[in-house]
N, C-alpha and C positions, 0 to 999 in steps of 0.2 A: 297632547302635544306631539307634534310630528318630529321625527328624528332629523337631526341636522344633516345627516349624510344623504337625505333624499335629493334627487336631482333638482328640485325646485329651490333648495337652499343654496346660498353662496358657498358653503362648505362642500356641499354635494357636487356642485359644479366644478369646484377646485379639484376634488378627488376624481371626478370624471375626466377632467383634462390631464391629471396626472397619470391616470391609467392609460390614456391615449399615448402620452409621452413614453410610458413604460413599454408599450407595444412597439413603438418605433425603435426605442433603444434595444429591445429584445431582437428585432430583425437585424440590426447592425451587429449585435452580439453574436448571432448565428454566423454572419459573414466573417467576423473576426476569428472566431473559433475554427471555422473551416480553414481559413488561411493560416492558422497556427499549425496546421499539418505540413506547411511548406518546409520548415526546418528538418523534421525527421525524414520526409521524403527526399529532400535534397541530400541528406546524409546517406540514405540508402543508395541513391544513384551514384554518389561519389564512390562509395566502397565497392559496390557490386558491378558498376558498369564502367566508370571512368578509370578506376584503379586497375580493373581487369583488362581493359582494352588499351589503356594509355593514350586515349584520344583527347588531344587538346581542344579541337573544335567542339567536341561533346561537352567538355568542361565549360567552355566559354558560353555555349548555348544555354546550358543549364543555369549558369550564373545569371545571364541576362533575364531568364524567366523568373528566377528567384528575386531579382531586384524589382521587377515589375510587380510581383505578388506582394512583396514587403511594402512597396509603395501604396498599393491598395489597402493593405493592412493598416498602415499608418493613417491613411485618410479615413477609413472606417472607424478606427479607434478614436480619432479626433471627433468625428461626427457623433459617435456615441457619447463621449464626454460633453460635447456641446449640447446635445439634446437633454442630458441629465441636468446640466448646469442651468439651462433655460427652464427646464421643468421646475427646478428648485425656486428660481426667480419668480415664475408665474404662480406657483403655489403660494409663496409668501405674499405676492401681490394680491391674490384672490382671497386668501384666508387671514391675512394680517389685519385688515380693517375689522373683520368679524371678531377676531380674538381681542383686539383693542376695544372694540365696542362692548364686548362682554366685560372687559375690565371696568368700563364706566357704568355698566348696567347692573352689576352686582350690588346688593344692598348690604345687609349684615351678615351674609353668608361668608364662608371661609375666606378670610381676606387674601390669603396668598394664592388661592386656586386660580383666579382670573389673571393675577399679575404673573404667575408662572407660566401661563399660556404663551406669553410673549417670549419667554425663555425657551419653552418647549418648541415653539415655531422656529426659533434660531437654531436649536439643535437639529430639527428635521431638515432645515435648509442646508446646514453643513453636512449632514449625512447624505442628502440627495446629490450633492456636488462633490462628494469626497471619494476615496478609493474603496471604502467598504462596500458600497452598493454595486460597484463593478464586479467585485468578487461574487456577489449574489447573482448577478446576471450571467456569469460564466458557469455557475453550478449546473444549470440544466444541460449543458453541452458536454458534460463528462462522458456520457456514453459514446460520443464520437471517438474519443481517444481510446476507450476501453475496447471498442469494436476493432479499432486499428490494431491494438495489441493482440486481440484474439486472432486476427487474420495473420499475424506474424507467426504465432504459435498458440494453440489453446492453453497449454500449461502456463505460459507466460501471462495469458489473459486471466487465468484463474488466480494466479499469484497476485496480479495487479487488482483484481476485483476483491480479493480477500483483504489486501491492504487498504483499499478504499473503504471497505466495511469497517475496518478498525479505526481509520481516521474519522469516518462519519460518526462512529460511536463516541469518539473523543469529543467531537463537536457537540453532540447531544448532551453528554455528560457535562461539558463546559456550560451549556446553556442552563441546564437544571441546577448546577451548583452556584451559579452567578446571578440568576434572575432576581431573587429576593434581595441579594446584597446590593445590586445595582439600583433597585427601586428605592431601598432604604438610603443609599448614598445620595440619590437625587432628592429625596424628601429633606435630608439633613442640610444639603446644599441650599435648597430653597429657603429653609428656615433661617440659615445663616445669612443669606442675602437679605431677607426681610428685616432681620435684626439690624444689620449694617445700614439699611436704608432708613429705618426709624431712628437709629442712633445719630446718623448724619443730620437728620431733620431737627434733632434736639440737641445739637452739639453745644450751643451756647449755654443751655441749662446745665448740661453735664459738666462743662468747665466751671461754671459759676458755683455749683454745689460740691465741687471737689470729687465728682463721681468717676473721673477719668480712669483711675486704676481699677476700680470695680467693674466698669463697663468693658474696658479692654480685657480684663480677666474673663468676664462672661462670654465676650466674642471669641476669645482664644479657645475657650472650652467648647463652644459650638463649632468653631473651625476645626479644632483637632478631632472632634467626633466625625465631622464630615470627611476629613482627610483619611482618618483611620478606616472608615467604612468603604471609601473609594479605593484605598490601598488594598484593603482585604479582597475586594472584587478584582482589582487589577493584578494582584499576586496570583490569584486563581487562573485568571485568563492567561497571564504570562506563562504560568506553569504548563497549562494545557498546550499553549502555542509551542513552547520549547519541546514538549514531548512529541507533538505532531510533526514538527520540523525534523527532529532527530529520526523519527520512525520513517518519514518520507525518504530521507537519505539512505537509511538502512534498507528500505524497500528497493530503492534503485540499485544499491549494491547487490541485493539478493537477486534482482533481475539480471544484472550483468553476470552474476555467478551461474544462474540458471540458463542464461543465454549461452554462456561459454560452454556449459556442459552439453546443451543441444547442438551447438556448432561443432564440438569435438565428435558428436555422433552423426555429423553430416545432415542434421535436420533443419538447420537455418544457417544463413551466411553471417559473416562478420559484421556486415553493415546492418543486418537485422538486430544484432545484439545492441548496438548503440541506438538504433531507432526505437527499439522497444523501451530502452531506458528513458529516452527523451519523452516518448509518448506517455509513459507511466507518470513521469514527473509532471508533465503537462496536465494529466488527468487529475492528479492529487493537488495541484497548485491552487485551484479555487477554494478547495476545503481548507487548506493550509492558510490562505489569505483570510477566509472568513473567520477562522479561529483566532488569527492574529489580530483582526479588527473587531473581535466580538464585543469588547467593551463599548465601542462606538455603536455597533448594531443594536445592543441591548439598551443603551441610553436612548437611541432613536425610537425603538419599539415602546419603551416606557413613556417617552415624550409624546408619541402619537396616541397612546392610550389615554393619557391625561388630557391631551388636547381634545380628544373625541369626548371626554366626559364634560368638559367645559362647554364645548360647542353643541353637545346634545341638549343643553338647557335652552337653546335658542328656539323659541316657538316659531311655527310656520308664520310667515308674513301674511297678515290678513289683508283682504281687499277692503279698504275702508271708504266710505262716502265722505267727501271733504265737507266738514261741518262749517257753518257760518262762524265768523270771528266771535269769540265769547264776549259776554257783557260784564262778566265778573260775579254772577250769582253762584254762591257755593252752598252746598247742602251735604251734611253727614248724617247717616242713619245707622244707629247702633254699631258704631265702629269699635272693633276690638283689635288690639295689637299686642302680641305676645313677646316676651323676651326671646332673643335669638338663641338657638342651640337646644338640643334635647328633643324628647318627644313632645308633641303638641299638647297632650293631656297634662303633662307635669310642668309646663312653662308658666311663670308668673305673667300677669297682664300688666303691660305698661299703660295702655288705655283700655278702659272697661265700659263698653256701651255708650260711647260718646256720640252725641247728636245735636246739631244746631243748624241754623241757616242764616246766611247774610245776603243782603241785596247789593246790587251794583251801587258803588259810591259809599258803602258802609266802611267804617274803620273799626275793626274788632280788636280790642285790647285783651290779651290772654295773660292772666296772672296766676301765680301759684308758687308754692315752695319748690326747692330743688327736688328733682326726681319726680315732679308731679306729672310729667309727660308732655311738657310744652314743646321741646325740640322734636319729639316723636310726632306730635300733631303737625308741626311745621313740615316735616318730611312727607307726611301723608298728604297734606294739602297740595304740595308741588309735584307729587307723583314719584318722589324718590323711592319711597317704600309703598307697599301695597298692604291694605288691612288684611288681617287673618279672618276677620268676619265683618259684615256690614259693608256699607258703600260710601265712597267719597265721589261726589258729582260736581262738575263745573258746567253750569248752564244746562243741567239735567243729564249730561253725558258722563259716563265713567271714563277714566284716563285712557283705557285701552280702545275707546271708540275714536280717539283723536290720533292723528299722525303725530308721532313723538316730537318732531321738530316744530310742527305747528303749535302743539301744546306748549313747548318750551318758550316759543316766542311770545305766547300769550301770558306768560308767568314771569314775574320778577322774584328773585329769591336771594336774601341776604343771610347766609348761615351764621351760626353762633361763633364759629371760628373761621374768619375770612382768610383766604389765601388767594393771591393773584398768580396767574399762570405766567411762565416765561414769555415775555414779549413787551411791547410798549404799553403805556397807560391807555393810549387810544385804542389799541387792539383789545385790551381787557375790557374797556367800557363797551365797546361795540360787539363783545362776545365773539371776537374773532371772525366776524363776517368777511367773506372774501373781498367784497366791494361796499364798504359802509359809506353812508353819507356823512361828511364831516359835521353838517349842521345838527344831525341827530346826536352825534358824540357831544358836541358843545351844549346842546339842550339838556342832555342827561347830566352832564357835569354841573350846569347851572341849577338844575332842579335839585340835585344833591348838595349844592352849596360848595363845590370844590373847584370850580372853574378858576378862581383866582389863586387858589393853593397850587393848582397844577401849573398855571402860568409862571408861578414864582420858582418852579424847579429849573435847573440849568437847561434842560432839554425840553421842558414843557410837556406837551402831550407825547412827544417822542421818547420820553424818559423810559429807560428799560427797567422793568420790574420783575418779580417772581424769582429772583435769585437771592443768594445769601448776602450779597452786598448792595441790595436795593436801598435807595436813599429815603425810606419812608418809615415813619413811626406806626405803631399799632393803630392809633386813632385815624391817621391818614389812610392806611390800607382799608380800614372799615368804611370810610367815607367814599373812597373810590369804588369799593365793593357795592355801596349803596347806588352810586351812579350806574354801575353795571346792572343792577337790579331794576332801575327805573328806565333803562334804555328803551326808547321808543314807546314809553308809557304803556306797559302791558296792563291788561284789565284786572289781573289778580297779582297782588304783590304781598309777599310774606317776608317779614323781617323778624329774625330770631335774635332777640336782645341786641338791637341795633346800636344802642348807646353804651355798650359794655366798656368800650375804650375811649369814649368821648369826654372832653372837658365840658365846661359850662357853655362856652361858645358853640362847640359841636353839638351839644344837646339842643340849643336853641335852633341851630340850623336844621337839625332833624325834624323838630316839631313844625318848622316852616315847610319842610318837604312834605310831611304827612298832610298838612293842611292843603298844600297845592294839589297833591294827588287826590285828595277827597273831592276838591272842587272839580278836578278833571274827570270825575266819575269812576275812578279806579277803586276796586275793592282792596282794602289794606288790612292785613292781619298782623298784629304786633305782638310778639311774645316779650314780656317785660318783667324786670325785677324792680327798676326804679319807676315810681309813679309819675314822674314828669312827662314821660312819653305818652301817657294816657290822656293828656290834655285835649287832644283832638279826637279821641275815641268817641264813636256814637254808640257802641255796644261794648260790654265787658263780659268775658267768660272767665270764671274762676275754676281752676282745676285743683282737685284735692285727691291725692293717691290715685290718679288716673281716671277719676270720675268728674262729671260736671257737677260742681257744687252750686253755682249760680250762673245764669245767663239771662241777659236782657239789656235794656238801655242803661247807659253809664250812670245817670243820676239815680235811677231806682236801685241799681246794684249797690252803689256805694251807700245809699240810705239803708238798705237792708243789711249790708255788711256792718254798719255801725251798730245795728240793733242785735245782730246774731252772727257770730263768727264761728265756722265749723270747728269743731274740737277734734277728738280722735277719730270719729267716724264721719264720713261725708253726709251732708244734709241731702234730703231728697231734692231732685231737680225742680226748681221753681222758675218759671218764665215770667219775669216781671213785665209790666206794661200792659 
């Protein structure tokens, strides 16, 4: 697997563009910091030249020069901020779809990791356009001000350099003492957000079962833990920031004292005292700013690390030959799927050496007890999950040989728990195609037997769904999900318990839909508990504890099942017919 930060990947290109923006921002930072010498130099000229000579024209001339230089300083500061702000926008634009794509691409892996990538991207965008990064860009130019202090007097330069060393030590100590705390705070914050999201999704159940108090207490506990960890890191950062600020003020007073002593000994002028103090303050200001913004910097660094981990799982995009449209022939060869989590050796098998074949136009009914592996088989057939061993092939090709979008258009899928996305019914049926043909939407609705149902809604096909106040029952949602699955008659259609929420009328309509799909030459795989849906099945697969107990023509399987039903151990695979 190629790393995601290679220049060929979208993330690599985003990082490359970000580095170019950093280079431009660095050039403007150089100009900004050089122009920051304007104030100290002006102060020196006022004390040592204007005050000594009493020349008003000199004062006016110097002031005009200062106005021009500060105007350039403002322009360059604005340009730097604009470059960084645009860099944040372009980085989000380039990497956002990749992070969101990973959110959709994850299967049973850590549920929060890909979701947090969107939050991490938001943190990075805020950091790139915020004040903290400008302090980091000013850090490399500290030597300019140190050299200027050394030019005024070496002893003042040594004192400033020693002070800079102390402040840098405080910054490193701050980083060391807050790194783990910030990472833990972000982890707890992500867990709290995930809990809140799941709670909101199940709010009706929580209210109905009187769980509100318990759930609020559980959330409050997670929220308090997140706040406490964040406060712990914040207290440490604030403490270091206060010490750094106080030390910087003390250092400036020490420089004034040392400068006054040198002036009394006729080694420097009065203007040099003030100039050295201003230069030293400017030299230490970026460090002070970085320490003050350390919480934001640490969060951004942790967000970048986590985002890198997620995007590193993106394989290099393969150059694929566009395959012909599939006909619906499906074959599985010794497919094994393990339970998620843990080492592969110790994980239980959800599916154990499953193998069968169906031809275009076949209707395969898959039956079995709960936890037999039916839903897992459905996810493998449509390419949501990948087998841990064995192969799943559509028209002889494995899923990774197809372009993902081409494969998706050739497949219809009705999951066990159907949810509609925020949008209109028409948009959901058309799978949110940018420019769908209305006739295809109507045909899909008629095939699923929901055209009249949709027309009976106040806004018809323009009815908004996918929200908490959607005007649809569970059965209606399932039937619209079926229309989405059969949109444009894909060649392979997988229905996972499609009649779970249907009444008798809906069940009859589903059977009519399957009959129509079979006549249209579509391959249909139906995971079923209720036997009524198997009326149109041409083949039946019986799963028992993740193994194939029976597979063959429906009549032969039912006849054999009446003679011998699997007991505690699965029967050997027998292909009837």
